[in-house]
N, C-alpha and C positions, 0 to 999 in steps of 0.2 A: 504494500500500500504506500502511496506517495506521502511525503511530509510537506507541510505548508507553513510558510512564514507570512503573517499578515504585516504589511508595510503601509503606514499611514502618515500623512503630513497634517498637522493641526495647528490652530492658533485660536485661543479664546473660545473653546468649544465646551465649556463646563455644562451647558444645558443639554447637550446631546451625546457627548462622548461615552458616558456610562451606558446609555441605551444601546449604542452601536457595539461596544465591546461585550456587553451581556449577550448579544445575539450571535457572537462568534465563539463563545466559550464551548469547548468540546469539538469545535470544527477545525481549528488551527493548532499547530504545534509550537508556535512562537509568535509573539506580538512585538512588533517594532514600531515605536511611536517617535516621529521626528517633529519636534516642536519648533515653530518658526518665530517665537516671541510672545508666548502667552503671558498675560498679566492678570488672569483670573485664576480659578482653581483647577484648570485643566490638568496640569501635571499632578496635582495632589490626587485627583480622581484616577488618573491613569496608573499611578503607583499601586493601586489596589489590584491591578490586573497584570502588570509586568514591571520588571526593573530595567527593561531595555528601552530607555528613553534617551533620545539624542537631540542635541540642539543644532539648529542650522540657521544662520543669520538670513533674514528675509532680504532678497535682492530683487524683488518684483519679477520673479521667474519661477513659475510653477514647475516647469520641466526640471530645472536644476534641483529643486527641493525633492521632487519625486524620484529622480535618479539617485540622489543621495540616500533616500529611504530604501531603495532597492539594494543598495550596496551593503546594507546592514543585515540582509537576509542570510540565514545559514542553512535553510532547508532546501529541498529539491524544487519546490514550486513556490511562487510568490502570489499572494492574493492582495489586491489593493482595494481600499474603500475610502470614502469620505466620511467625516464624523457624523453627518446627518443621514447616512445610509444604514439600513438594517436588513437582517434576514428574518422573515416571518417564521413561525414554527413549521409551517408546511415546507418552506424552502430550506430550513435547517435540515429537515429529513432528506430532501432531495440532494443537498450538498453532501451529507454523510454517505449516501449511495454513490454519488459521483466520486468522492474521495476513495472509496473502496474499489471502484471498478475502472478508474481512469488508467489507460494504457501509458506506460512510461515513454512511449514514442510520441505522445502528444506534446506539441510545442506551446499551444495556447488554447484556452477554453473561453468561449463567449457565453455571456449570461444576459438575460433580459434585464433591462433597467426600467423599472416601473416609476414613471415620473409624476403622475397625477391620477387622482380618483375623483369620481363625482360624489354627491351627497349620500348616495346609497352604497358607496364602497366599490363601485365598478371601476375597473381600470379604464382611463380615458386617453392616456398618452404614454408611449414607451419607445425604447430603442434598444439596440444591443451594443454591449461593450465587451472588449477582451479583458476579462477580470483575473484570470489565473494563468500564469505564464511560467515556463521552465526557467529556473535561475541560471543554468549554465549557458543559455542562449544570449544572456546579457542584452535583452531588448531595452531600447532607450525611449524615454519620453522626449517629445519634441514640441516646442512652442512655449513662449513665456506665459501665455494665458490661453485658455481653451486648449490646453495641451492634449496631445494624443500619444498613445503607446504604439510604436511601430513594431508590428509583429509579422512573422512569416512562418512558413513550414506547415506542419500538420495541425489544423484547427479543428477543435471539437465543439459543436454547437450543443450546449447543454440545455436542460429544462429548468435549471436553477434561475431564480430571479432575485435581484437586489431591489429593495424598495427605498426610494428617495423620500425622506420625511423631514424636510427642513422646518425649523421654527423661525429662523431669521437669517439674513445674510447681509454682507457689505455690498450694497447696490452700486456703490461708486468705484469699488476696487478695480474691476476689470477695465472699465472705461479709462480710469486713471492710468493704468499700465499701458494701454494702447496709445493714449495721447502722448505719454512719455516717449514711446518708441517713435511715433510719427514726428514729434517735435525734435527728436535727436537726429532726424534725417534718415532713419533706417527705412529701407524699402520693405513693406509688408509682403509676405507671401500671399498667394491667392487665398489660401485658407484663412489666414489672419485678416485679410481684407474683408472676407465674408463675415467673420465673427466681430470685427470692429464695427461693420455696418449694423449688425444685430444689436450691439451695445448702444449705438447711436439711436436706433429705433426705441429701445427700452427707456431712453432718456428724452424721447419726443423730439429728437433732432432729425426730423424727417428729410429735409432738403439735403443735408449733408450725407445722410444715410443713402439716399438715392444715388449720389455721386459714387459712393464706394461700392454699392451693389452693381452699378453699371461697369465700374472698373473691374470688378470680379468677373462678371459675366463675359465681358468683351476680351478678357485674357484668354478665354477658351482653355483654361487650365484647371477648372474646378471639377470636382467629382459630380456626377450627374445628379445625385440626391441633393447636394448643396446648391447646384444650379436651379433645380426645381424649387427648393426652399427659398432661394433668393428672389425668384419671380413672385412667389406668394408674398414675401416680405415687401417687395416693391409695390404690389397691389395694396398692401396695408398702408404704406406711406402715402400713396396717391389718394386712398380713401380718407386718411387724416387731413390731407390738403384739399379735399373736396374736388378732386380731379377724376371724374367718373370714367372718362375716355381712356386715360392711361391706366386706370385701375383694371378695367376689363382687358385691355391690351396686355397687361402684365400677367394676368391669369392665363390668357390664351397663349402666351409665350411659353408656358410650361409644355405645350404640345410639341414644341420643337425638340424636346429632349426625350419624351416617352409618351406612351398612351395616356389618355386622360386619367388623372388621379382623382380619387373620391373628393378631395378638397376642391379641386378645380371644378368638378361637376356641381358641387354645392354652391360654390361662389357664382358660377354662371346661372344656376337655377335662381339664386336670390336676385341677381341682376335683372332677369326677366320678370321675376315675381313682383319686384318693386314697380315695374312698369305695367302691371296688370296683364302681362302677356303670359296667360296661364298655361296654354298648351306648350309654349317653348320652355317655360319653367318646369313643367311636368317632365318633359323630355330629359332635361339635364339632371333633375333630382333622381329620375329613374335609373340613370346611368351610374350614379355614385356607388350603390352596393355591388354593381357588376364589376367595376374596375378597382376592386380592393387591392391595396398595395401589398404585394408579396415580398418586397425587398426586406430581407432579414435585418439588415444593419441600419436602415433608415429610420428617421424619426416618424412616428405615426400617431395621429390623433384619431382614435377609433370612432369617435362620434360621427365623422363624415361618411363612414361606410355602414353605420348601424342605425341608431335611433333618429338622428337628425334629418336625413333625407325623407324618411317615412313620416315624420311629424309634419314636414313641410308639404308632402304629398297629400296628407290628410287635409290640410288647409286649402290646398289648391283644388282638390276634387270637391270640397265643400263649396267653394266659390262657383263651381260649375254645376252644383246641385246633383252631383253624382255621389250620393250619400253612401251607397254600398262600398264603393271604392275608397271613399274617405274613411269609413269605418275599418276597412281591411288594413289600410296603412297605419291607422292609429293603433290597431291591435299589435302590429309588428313592433311599433315603437314602444308599446306597453310591455312587451316581452323583455326589452332592454332596461326600461325604467318604470317598473310597476308602481312605484310610489310617487311619481311625478304628478304634481297637482294639475298642470296644464293637460297632460295626457288623460288623467282621470276625468277632468271636466269635459274634455272632448268626448269621451265615452258616454258620459251621462247625456250630453247634448245630442249626440248621434243616435243613442238608444231611443230617445224620445221622438226624434224625427222619423226614424225607420219604423217605429211602432205606429206612429200616426199614419204613415203611408200604407200600412197594411189594411187599414179600414176605410 
């Protein structure tokens, strides 16, 4: 059976670090914590779990800190987590099975990263990350911010999921690091250009974000999933600037990279829905569940291929007084969100109309 070193970088994580480390007890054989300058009780809490605590001066470079953390590992495989990540009990069991069965020839293991949930606890967005890697391969982290782990070789796609459960975060940190790089005259890589644009959007700097998204897309060096995401982000920027024409053009631009994604279908459906072009809107919303994104590693918002298009189809068929079809789509939406008040009220409303039409 393989042995595993957990390697983490932390700073002022007293609110969440105990929860994270509790969730890995019994899963890993070693815990390495690299502290980048905590001033709270983070280290005091960590000492309850391990004495392998290392200091690393923060230099505005996440890759440098993570690479240092990997250097502390002494076991055959390295697991990395952030302080606000956890393994649920179900995924702890899956992890134990993975640890027992993983072939020594495996170079890296990907795990689902569960990013957000709705009010009923249903997963709404997720992606995959390479979480467990063979130490002897000396894989490196790349990027001062929004860093990524460059892996190669035999990759195993596991059923284990890591749940992201943040309580708070420094919303200015990433933007500050990127601005420092730009102001120093450093040329951003295409990937950093994309993520810098994302940070600009998060801070409502839409016009500047548009410039960087265009710079990223016209480089023709981006990964297809990031290209598609950049087009959607451009659409969001133009929406915020009340530029409807460029908003829809940005959505259509995603078609130049791949078949229509569920998000594109829903965006186009809404574009026509707002104009009372019900048949056109019905067409696009009907396409969303068909074109489910099967890319394993891309970011996915599940709502665009599940309950959302069906809820909108319910509204659209109601407009056309096609109540049976409206009811049908509301029922599909209700399977995903059985306690949603809008969907429940739709059912009550449609039940009464359909009953009246029977007599």
